[in-house]
N, C-alpha and C positions, 0 to 999 in steps of 0.2 A: 446502740453500741455494738461493736463488732467482736470484741474479745475482752478477756479479763484485763489486759493491759490498757485498753481504752478506758476502762472504769477507773484505773489508777490515774491516768493523765486527765481524764474528764469525769471526775466524781459526780455522782448524782446530787450530793449535798454541796451547795455553793453558798458561802457565807460572806456577808458584808457587816463590818463592825460599825455600830453607831457610837461616835465619840461625843461624850457629854462633858461639859455643857455647851460645847461649840456647835452641836447639831450638824456635824459633818459626818460623812459616811466613807469608810475606807475599805477597799478590797485588798486584803493582805496576800502577797505572793511570796512563796518560799524563796529564800536568799535575798529578799528585798525588805528586810525588817519584819518578817512574819513573826519571829520569836518575840520581838519587842511589842508588837501589836497584841499578840495573844496574852502576854504577861500583863500588859496594861489593861486589857479587857477584864482579866480575872481580878486584878487588884482593885479596879474602879467599878467593877460590876457593870461594865458597858453591855448593853443588849446587842443582839445580832439580828439581822434580817436574812432570811433563808429562802432560796429559790424564788417562788412566785411573789413573795413579799418584796423582792428586789425591784420588781417591775414598777412599783409605785414611786421609786426614788428618782428625783430630777437630776441629781449630780452625785457622782461617786469619785473619790480620790484614789489614784493608783500610783504607788511609788515605782519608778522605773530605774533600772540599774544598767551601767555599761555592760553590753552583752558579753564581751570577752571576759571581763572580771567575774561576771555571774556564772558563766559556763565553767570556768576554772574552779570557782568555789563550789558550785553545785556538783560537779563530777567528783571532786575531792570528798565532799560530804557523803555522796552516794557510796563511794568505795569504802569509806571508813565505816558507815553504818551497816553496810551489807556484810562486811567481814566480821564486825562486832556481833551481829545477830546470826551469823552462819559460820561457825568456827571451822568447819571442814573446808571452806573455800580459801583459796590463796589469792593474794593481791593481784598477781599477774592475770589470773583468769577473770576476775571481776573487772579489772582495768580494761582488758581486751573487749569484753562485752559492752562496757560503757563507751568505748571509743569507736566501736564498729557497728553498733546498732543504735537506731534513733530512739532516744528518750524512753528509758526503762523506769524512770522515776521522776516525780514532780520537782525534785530539787534542782534539776538542770534542764527540764523541758522548757522550751522557749517561753518568754513572757507573752508572746502572741497567742500561744495555746492556752495560757491562763486566761487571757482576755477573751479568747474565743469561747471558753467555757462559760464565763459570766454573761456573754452576749446572748446565750440561750434564754436568759431571764430578764434582759433589759427591755424597757420600752424603747421604741425606735427613736424617741427624742431625748433620751437620757444622755447627759453630757458626762464624759470621762475626763477628769482633770489629771493630767500627767505631771507628776511631781518628782523632784530629785531626791536622792537618798538622804540629803541633809534635812529633809522634812521629818524624818522618823523621830528624831529627838524632840523636835518642836511639838509634834502631835502627841507623842507618848510620854515625854518627860525623861526618857532614858533610851539607851541603845543596848539591847541584850543580844550578845553573840551566843550561838549554840555552844553548849559545854562539851569539852573533850574532843574536839575535832582539830587535829594539828594542821598547820598550813600545808598546802600542796608543795611537793618537792619540785625542784627545778626540772627534773627529768619528766615528771608528769605534766607540768606546764608546757614543756616543749612538745610532748606528744599531742596534747589537746590542741595546740596552735596549728599542728600539722594535719589534724583530722579534717577531712573535707566532706564527710557524709552529711553534716548538718549545715553546710554552707548557706543554702538558700534561707533556712530558718533564721540563721544568724543575721543575714542581710535584712530580713523583715524586722528583727529586733533592733537593728541599727537605725532603721527609719523611725521606729517607735521612740527610741532614745532621743532622737532629734525633735520629737514632739513635746518634750518637757517644757512646761510653761503654757501649753495650749489646752483648750477644752474642746473636745470633739465628740460627736456621736460615734457609735461604732461604724456606721456606714461612712461617715466622713473620714474616719481613720483608714478604712479600706480604700477609699478614693485617694487618700494621700499616699498610701503605700503603692497603689497601682500607678500613680503619676510619677513617683520618684524611682521606683524599682519594679517595672512591669514584669520582668522575667521572674523575679522572686515571687511576686504576687501570684502570677499564673501557676507557678510550680506548687506553691503552698495551697492555693485554693483547690486545685485538683486533688490534693491529698487530704483535704478537709471537708469534702462534700458531704460525708456522712454526719458531720457535726454542724455544719454551717446552716443557719436558718435561711431558706430561699429568699426571704425579704431583703437580706443583706448582699446577695450576690450581684455584682455589677454587670451590666449588660455590655 
């Protein structure tokens, strides 16, 4: 890891929840039903697989969300939580940093980077099952939204849509969004991204070399 920020985006503890009795495994991502899965885990006492334990899993479910909707929700949550926890900061300052710097928080960092983090612990043959947001309630039995976060204002939404600093990462997430319903190894996912959007793939891979396992790099 290169910095403290890297440890925030790529934490050393990576968790997969074992859903019982269906014996399925879910990798929960912030803003993609994470609160619902954590609440269900606590209520049902579902176990978790951590780091190297993940390598033994043959299939892992991942909920995928529309990238634009997730970015709006994630930045809004980041701004709200940051101001809540740092009363000396004003909203305009926090908003400026969120819109002008890549990914200061896991709530809005791309789904691809979440998948890249778990890829460090995957067996090369592990299949990732990409599922829609509608599966959250089916798997957990309920949908739990974070408490106390008001919806993003129209003004903030407009600013987020105009921001271009994360364009390539959003394009990667758009390809992943189209993978819903598919089961792919991580290397197959990279191949699909490279085929559909090679410019975004090349841009993101260059910026991910410190994290990406050489096994997965496409020649």
